[in-house]
C-alpha positions as CSV (number, residue, x, y, z in Angstrom):
1,M,14.4,-20.6,-32.2
2,N,12.9,-24.0,-32.8
3,L,9.5,-25.4,-32.1
4,R,8.8,-28.2,-29.7
5,V,5.7,-30.3,-30.3
6,E,4.4,-32.7,-27.6
7,T,1.2,-34.6,-28.0
8,R,-0.6,-36.4,-25.2
9,N,-4.1,-37.9,-24.7
10,P,-5.8,-36.7,-21.5
11,R,-8.9,-38.7,-22.7
12,E,-9.1,-41.5,-25.2
13,D,-10.9,-39.4,-27.8
14,V,-8.9,-36.2,-27.3
15,A,-5.4,-35.2,-28.2
16,V,-3.6,-32.1,-26.8
17,I,-0.8,-30.8,-28.9
18,A,1.4,-28.6,-26.7
19,L,3.6,-26.2,-28.7
20,S,6.5,-24.2,-27.4
21,G,8.8,-21.8,-29.3
22,E,8.1,-20.2,-32.6
23,A,5.2,-21.3,-34.9
24,D,6.4,-19.7,-38.2
25,V,7.0,-20.5,-41.9
26,Y,9.8,-22.8,-41.0
27,T,8.2,-24.8,-38.2
28,S,4.5,-24.8,-39.3
29,P,4.9,-27.9,-41.5
30,R,5.7,-29.9,-38.3
31,I,2.5,-28.7,-36.7
32,K,0.4,-29.5,-39.8
33,Q,1.8,-33.0,-40.0
34,E,1.0,-33.7,-36.3
35,I,-2.6,-32.5,-36.8
36,V,-3.0,-34.5,-40.0
37,D,-1.5,-37.6,-38.5
38,L,-3.8,-37.4,-35.5
39,L,-6.9,-36.9,-37.7
40,N,-5.9,-39.7,-40.0
41,N,-5.5,-42.0,-37.0
42,G,-9.0,-41.4,-35.8
43,T,-8.5,-38.6,-33.2
44,H,-10.9,-35.9,-34.3
45,K,-11.0,-33.8,-31.1
46,L,-7.9,-31.7,-30.8
47,I,-6.7,-29.1,-28.5
48,V,-3.7,-27.0,-29.5
49,D,-1.9,-25.5,-26.4
50,L,-0.3,-22.2,-27.4
51,T,0.8,-21.2,-23.9
52,G,4.4,-21.9,-24.7
53,V,4.4,-20.2,-28.1
54,E,6.5,-17.0,-28.2
55,Y,5.9,-16.1,-31.9
56,L,3.1,-16.9,-34.3
57,D,3.1,-15.8,-37.9
58,S,0.5,-16.0,-40.7
59,T,1.8,-19.5,-41.8
60,G,1.1,-20.8,-38.3
61,L,-2.3,-19.2,-38.3
62,G,-3.0,-20.9,-41.6
63,V,-2.0,-24.3,-40.3
64,L,-4.4,-23.8,-37.3
65,I,-7.3,-22.8,-39.6
66,G,-6.6,-25.7,-41.9
67,G,-6.5,-28.1,-38.9
68,L,-9.9,-26.7,-37.7
69,K,-11.4,-27.2,-41.1
70,R,-10.0,-30.8,-41.4
71,A,-11.3,-31.7,-37.9
72,R,-14.8,-30.4,-38.6
73,E,-14.9,-32.3,-41.9
74,R,-14.6,-35.4,-39.7
75,D,-17.2,-34.2,-37.2
76,G,-14.5,-33.2,-34.8
77,D,-13.2,-29.9,-33.5
78,L,-10.0,-28.0,-32.8
79,K,-9.8,-25.8,-29.8
80,L,-7.0,-23.5,-28.6
81,I,-5.5,-22.8,-25.2
82,C,-3.7,-19.4,-25.0
83,D,-3.0,-17.1,-22.2
84,N,-0.3,-15.0,-23.9
85,V,-1.7,-11.5,-24.5
86,R,0.5,-10.9,-27.6
87,I,-0.6,-14.1,-29.2
88,L,-4.3,-13.5,-28.3
89,R,-4.0,-10.1,-29.9
90,I,-3.1,-11.7,-33.2
91,F,-6.3,-13.7,-33.1
92,E,-8.3,-10.6,-32.2
93,I,-6.7,-8.4,-35.0
94,T,-7.3,-11.1,-37.6
95,G,-10.9,-11.8,-36.5
96,L,-10.0,-15.4,-35.7
97,T,-11.6,-15.2,-32.3
98,K,-14.9,-15.6,-34.1
99,I,-13.7,-18.8,-35.7
100,F,-11.7,-20.5,-32.8
101,D,-12.8,-21.3,-29.3
102,I,-9.9,-20.1,-27.2
103,Y,-9.6,-21.0,-23.6
104,R,-7.2,-20.0,-20.8
105,S,-6.7,-23.6,-19.5
106,E,-6.7,-27.2,-20.6
107,S,-9.5,-28.1,-18.1
108,D,-11.7,-25.4,-19.6
109,A,-11.1,-26.6,-23.2
110,L,-11.7,-30.3,-22.2
111,E,-15.0,-29.4,-20.6
112,K,-16.2,-28.0,-24.0
113,L,-15.3,-31.0,-26.1
């Protein structure tokens, strides 16, 4: 399966990157490039919407961690939206729930930026 990446700006200073499909070793470079491009173009507050993600591997996790680090280096942030129990479990098992702010909806994530 492929990965679909759609980016939109619900506010001038925020970008939401909606992912659907599989975030794995083959598709993660596309996610990384989208994050890097947004940060380089001055958008430092990012929300990655994982509600449409069916599969997430360690490469995908690494890209998200790298994106969070890059955003924070620019005094920004990267928050996640996820309501998929299987994907949330990956964050719990890896301890990444301590690093990422994970919300159930876009409105909740936007409130915290």
